[in-house]
C-alpha positions in Angstrom: 4.6 -18.8 14.5 4.5 -18.3 10.8 2.2 -16.0 9.2 0.0 -17.9 6.6 1.0 -16.2 3.3 3.8 -13.9 2.1 4.7 -10.6 3.9 5.7 -7.5 1.8 8.0 -4.8 3.1 8.3 -1.6 1.2 11.6 0.3 1.9 15.2 -1.1 2.3 16.3 1.4 4.6 17.1 1.0 8.4 13.5 0.1 9.5 12.8 -2.2 6.5 16.1 -4.2 6.6 15.8 -4.7 10.3 12.3 -6.1 10.0 13.1 -8.2 7.1 16.0 -9.8 8.8 14.1 -10.4 12.1 11.1 -12.0 10.1 13.3 -14.1 7.9 15.1 -15.6 10.8 11.7 -16.6 12.3 11.0 -18.4 9.1 8.5 -16.0 7.5 8.1 -15.8 3.8 8.6 -12.3 2.6 9.5 -9.9 -0.2 11.3 -6.5 0.2 10.8 -3.7 -2.5 12.9 -0.5 -2.7 12.1 2.4 -5.1 15.9 3.3 -5.3 18.0 1.5 -7.9 20.5 0.4 -5.4 21.6 0.7 -1.8 22.4 4.2 -0.8 26.2 4.9 -0.7 26.0 8.5 0.6 24.6 9.9 4.1 25.1 12.2 6.9 27.0 11.4 10.1 25.0 10.3 13.1 25.4 9.3 16.7 24.3 5.7 17.4 23.4 4.7 20.9 20.2 4.1 23.0 17.5 2.2 21.4 19.3 1.5 18.3 22.2 0.1 20.2 19.9 -2.2 22.2 18.5 -3.6 19.1 21.9 -4.1 17.4 23.1 -5.8 20.5 20.2 -8.1 20.4 20.9 -8.8 16.8 24.6 -9.4 17.2 25.7 -6.4 15.2 27.8 -4.5 17.6 31.2 -5.9 16.4 30.4 -4.7 12.9 29.3 -1.3 14.1 32.6 -0.9 16.0 34.6 -1.5 12.9 33.4 1.8 11.4 36.2 4.3 11.6 36.3 7.9 10.6 39.1 10.5 11.3 37.1 12.3 13.9 38.4 12.7 17.4 36.5 15.7 18.7 33.4 17.9 18.2 34.5 21.5 18.1 32.5 24.8 18.2 34.3 27.6 15.9 33.7 31.1 15.7 33.5 33.4 12.4 37.4 33.2 12.0 37.5 29.4 12.6 38.9 29.8 16.3 37.7 27.0 18.4 35.8 28.1 21.7 34.6 24.8 22.7 36.0 21.2 22.1 34.4 18.0 23.2 36.5 14.8 22.9 34.6 11.9 21.2 35.9 9.7 23.9 34.1 11.8 26.4 30.9 11.3 24.5 31.6 7.4 24.7 32.1 7.5 28.4 28.9 9.3 29.0 27.1 6.7 27.0 29.0 3.7 28.9 30.9 3.1 25.7 27.5 1.9 24.0 28.2 4.4 21.3 29.6 4.9 17.7 29.3 7.6 15.2 28.8 6.6 11.6 27.0 7.6 8.5 23.4 6.5 8.0 24.6 4.6 4.8 27.0 2.7 7.0 24.3 1.2 9.2 22.1 0.5 6.2 25.0 -1.3 4.6 25.5 -3.5 7.8 21.9 -4.3 8.0 21.7 -5.1 4.3 24.6 -7.6 4.7 22.9 -9.0 7.6 19.6 -9.4 5.9 21.4 -11.0 2.8 23.0 -13.5 5.0 19.6 -14.4 6.6 18.3 -15.0 3.0 16.5 -11.6 2.3 16.4 -10.6 -1.3 15.7 -7.0 -2.1 13.9 -5.9 -5.3 15.5 -2.5 -6.1 13.8 -0.2 -8.6 10.3 -1.4 -7.6 7.6 0.3 -5.6 4.0 0.1 -4.6 1.4 2.0 -6.7 -1.8 0.7 -5.3 -3.1 -1.3 -2.4 -6.5 -2.9 -2.0 -7.4 -5.1 1.0 -9.3 -8.3 0.1 -10.9 -10.8 2.6 -7.9 -12.9 2.8 -5.0 -10.5 2.1 -3.9 -7.3 0.5 -3.7 -7.0 -3.4 -0.8 -4.9 -4.3 0.2 -3.4 -7.7 3.7 -2.3 -8.5 5.3 0.2 -10.7 6.3 -2.4 -13.3 2.6 -3.3 -13.8 2.9 -6.7 -11.8 0.8 -7.4 -9.0 0.3 -10.1 -6.1 -1.4 -10.9 -3.0 0.2 -10.6 0.4 -0.9 -11.5 3.9 0.5 -8.4 5.5 2.1 -5.2 4.1 4.6 -3.0 5.9 5.3 0.5 4.9 9.1 1.4 5.9 9.5 3.8 3.0 10.4 7.0 5.0 9.0 10.3 6.0 7.4 10.7 2.5 5.9 7.2 2.5 4.1 6.3 -0.4 2.2 3.3 1.4 1.1 5.8 4.1 -0.3 8.0 1.3 -2.2 5.3 -0.4 -3.5 3.8 2.8 -3.9 6.9 5.1 -4.2 9.8 2.9 -2.1 12.9 2.1 1.0 13.6 4.0 -0.1 17.1 5.2 -2.7 15.3 7.6 0.4 14.1 9.6 3.3 16.6 9.0 4.5 18.8 11.8 6.8 21.4 10.4 9.5 22.5 12.9 10.6 25.7 11.1 13.6 24.8 9.1 15.6 22.9 6.4 18.5 20.6 6.4 21.0 19.9 3.5 24.1 17.7 3.2 26.7 16.8 0.7 30.3 15.4 0.2 33.2 17.3 -1.2 36.5 16.3 -2.5 38.7 19.4 -2.0 42.3 19.6 -0.4 41.8 23.4 0.3 39.8 22.7 3.3 41.8 21.5 6.4 39.6 20.4 9.3 42.1 18.3 11.2 40.5 15.4 13.1 37.3 17.0 14.3 33.6 17.7 13.4 33.6 21.5 13.3 30.2 23.3 13.9 29.9 27.1 13.2 26.8 29.0 14.4 25.1 32.2 13.2 21.7 33.8 13.6 19.0 31.4 12.1 21.6 29.0 10.6 24.5 26.7 11.5 26.9 24.5 9.5 28.9 21.5 10.3 31.9 20.1 8.5 34.1 17.0 9.0 36.5 14.7 7.3 35.5 11.4 5.9 39.2 10.3 4.8 42.3 12.0 3.8 40.7 13.7 0.8 37.0 13.8 1.4 34.9 16.2 3.5 31.2 16.3 4.5 29.2 19.4 5.0 25.7 19.8 6.8 23.6 22.7 6.9 20.6 23.4 9.1 18.7 26.6 8.9 15.4 28.5 9.8 13.0 29.1 7.0 9.4 29.4 6.4 7.8 26.2 4.9 7.9 26.3 1.2 8.2 24.0 -1.8 11.6 23.8 -3.2 12.1 21.9 -6.6 14.8 19.4 -7.0 16.7 21.8 -9.4 16.5 24.6 -7.2 17.6 23.1 -3.9 21.3 24.1 -4.0 20.5 27.6 -4.9 18.0 27.7 -2.0 20.7 26.7 0.4 23.2 29.2 -1.0 20.7 32.1 -0.5 20.1 30.9 3.0 23.9 31.2 3.7 24.6 34.4 1.8 27.4 36.3 3.7 27.9 33.4 6.1 31.2 33.3 8.0 34.1 31.1 8.3 34.4 28.6 5.4 30.6 28.2 5.0 30.2 30.0 1.8 33.4 28.7 0.2 32.4 25.1 1.0 29.0 25.8 -0.9 30.8 27.3 -3.8 33.3 24.4 -4.0 30.5 21.8 -4.3 30.3 20.7 -7.9 27.1 18.7 -7.6 23.7 19.8 -9.0 21.9 19.4 -5.8 22.6 18.2 -2.1 22.8 14.4 -1.7 20.4 15.0 1.2 17.9 17.7 1.5 14.4 17.8 3.4 12.5 20.0 5.6 12.6 19.6 9.5 9.2 17.8 9.6 7.9 15.3 11.8 5.2 12.8 11.2 2.7 12.3 13.9 -0.3 9.9 13.4 -3.0 8.7 15.6 -2.8 5.1 14.3 0.1 3.2 12.7 -1.9 0.3 11.1 -5.1 -0.1 9.3 -6.3 -3.7 8.5 -3.4 -5.6 7.4 -1.1 -2.8 6.6 1.3 -1.2 9.2 3.9 1.5 9.1 7.2 1.7 10.9 10.1 3.9 11.2 9.9 7.6 9.8 6.8 6.6 7.8 4.7 6.9 10.9 6.9 8.5 13.7 9.6 10.5 12.0 11.4 12.5 14.7 13.5 14.7 12.4 17.3 14.9 12.1 17.4 17.1 15.1 16.3 14.3 17.4 19.3 12.3 16.5 17.2 9.0 17.2 15.3 8.3 14.0 17.5 5.3 13.1 17.2 4.1 16.9 13.4 4.1 16.8 13.2 2.7 13.4 15.0 -0.5 14.7 13.1 -0.4 18.0 9.9 -0.4 15.9 10.9 -3.3 13.7 12.2 -5.4 16.5 8.9 -5.0 18.4 6.9 -5.8 15.3 8.8 -9.0 14.7 8.5 -10.1 18.3 4.7 -9.4 18.7 4.0 -11.2 15.3 5.9 -14.2 16.6 3.8 -14.0 19.8 0.4 -13.5 18.1 0.9 -15.3 14.7 -2.0 -15.0 12.6 -3.7 -12.5 15.1 -1.9 -9.8 13.3 -4.4 -7.2 14.5 -3.4 -8.0 18.0 0.3 -7.9 17.2 0.0 -4.4 15.6 -2.0 -3.1 18.6 0.6 -4.2 21.0 3.3 -2.8 18.7 1.7 0.7 18.9 0.9 0.3 22.6 4.5 -0.5 23.5 6.3 2.0 21.1 4.1 4.9 20.4 4.5 6.6 23.8 8.3 6.4 23.5 8.2 7.9 19.9 5.6 10.8 21.0 7.8 11.7 24.0 11.0 11.9 21.6 9.0 13.9 19.1 8.0 16.5 21.8 11.8 16.6 23.1 12.9 17.2 19.6 10.3 20.0 19.0 11.5 21.7 22.1 15.1 21.2 21.1 14.5 22.6 17.5 13.7 26.0 19.1 17.1 26.5 20.7 19.3 24.2 18.4 19.6 26.9 15.9 20.5 30.4 17.2 17.9 33.2 17.0 17.9 36.8 17.0 17.2 36.6 20.7 20.2 34.4 21.4 23.0 36.0 23.3 26.3 34.4 21.7 28.3 34.9 24.9 25.5 33.1 27.1 25.0 30.5 24.4 28.9 29.5 24.4 28.8 29.2 28.3 25.8 26.9 28.0 27.5 24.8 25.2 30.7 24.4 27.4 28.5 23.4 30.4 26.3 21.0 28.5 29.4 19.1 27.1 31.3 18.9 30.3 32.1 15.7 31.9 29.7 16.2 34.7 26.7 17.4 32.7 26.9 15.4 29.6 25.6 12.1 31.0 22.6 13.9 32.4 22.0 15.5 29.0 22.1 12.2 27.3 19.7 10.7 29.8 17.2 13.4 28.9 18.1 13.0 25.1 17.2 9.2 24.9 20.2 7.2 26.1 17.9 5.0 27.8 16.6 2.4 25.5 12.8 2.3 24.7 13.1 -1.4 25.0 14.9 -1.4 28.3 12.0 -3.5 30.0 11.1 -5.3 26.8 11.8 -8.9 26.5 
C-alpha cells in the first residue's frame, strides 16, 4: 500500500540504500539525500553473514556478493617478530557459517546496494543534507543545506552514528552515546615493502591491536583498535593521535603508520554505541547506526542496518498510511535483537583488546580453541550467525 506523499531518506549508506530499494520496488515515491559528494570508495574489511545475508538473499543480492574477491585465504595471529602462532583458513569460517558468508569492504556492499537501488529507479542527491525539520499537520517540512525546502509524508534518518536527523529531532548525541573505551582507525597503503602473503594478519599488544591485509597485488589495508579515555580529536590531529597510541609497537605496526602518506585515516571514530528508548517520533524514524549502532567490534552493524530497512519496508506495506503502527511494529520486532547484540558487543569489547591483566600464553590458547573446527560454529552462534529475521515473513 503506497504512502500518500513523498518519502525522504537521509543517508545513502547501507541502511538508506536498502530501504530506498525496497520502498521503490513497492511503488513508493521517495527522495534520497547524502551529505557526501559521492559514493564512498574506501572502507574497512568486514565479515558478512547472519541477518545481512538473510536480507541479501531475500533481495537477490547473493550472486553479486559472491563475486567480490580479495587475496585473503586465512586469518593469522602473529607475534612481535611476525611469526604466526595461530592460523584460521577462511574456508573454515565459511563452513562454520554453512557457506552463508563472504568477506568484503563496507564500500563494496554500499556499491552493490547502490547499483541495485539505481536499477530500481532510485536517484541519490549527493552533497545535500537536512538542516531543519518541522512536523506539520499533514507531513514534515524539511530544509536543506542548499536553502531549498519541501514537505514529505515521512522522513527516515539513515545517516549514521553521528546522525544529523537524530540530533535535530531527538537532541544531542551525548544522551544516547555509550562509549566502550577505545578508538578505531583504518587506511589503505600502496607500498611494496610490506609482504603479507594471502592472509589477514593480526598483531596484539597490551591495550592495542593492529590488523593488516592485502587488497590486491600492490595495495594493503591497515586497521588499528586501541584503548583510550574518551576525548575529542580534531580532524587534523587524528593521525598523530593514532601514532602516539602505537609508539613503540612491535612487528610492522609503526612502520606501516610511518609509511602512510595521507593527512588522516580514511576512517576514524570512537568505539561508541547508540542506544535509544525510541527509534521514531511522529513522522520521523531512524534506522541503522543512527539509532542502534553496535560498533565495529560487533561485526554486525551492516547486518542489522539491512534488517531494519527490510522490516520498515515490510511494515509500511502492511500498515500503509498508518505509519505510527508500522514504526511501532518495526521497533517491537528489531529492538530486542539490537539490544542483545549491543550487550554482547560491550562484553566482547572488554576482552577483544588485550589488557594489562591478560596472560599472553593463556590468550593464545584461547584463540586457538575458539577458532578450532569444533568450537567455531558455537562461537558464531553466540555472535549472531542466526538471523534476527529468521521467523519474520
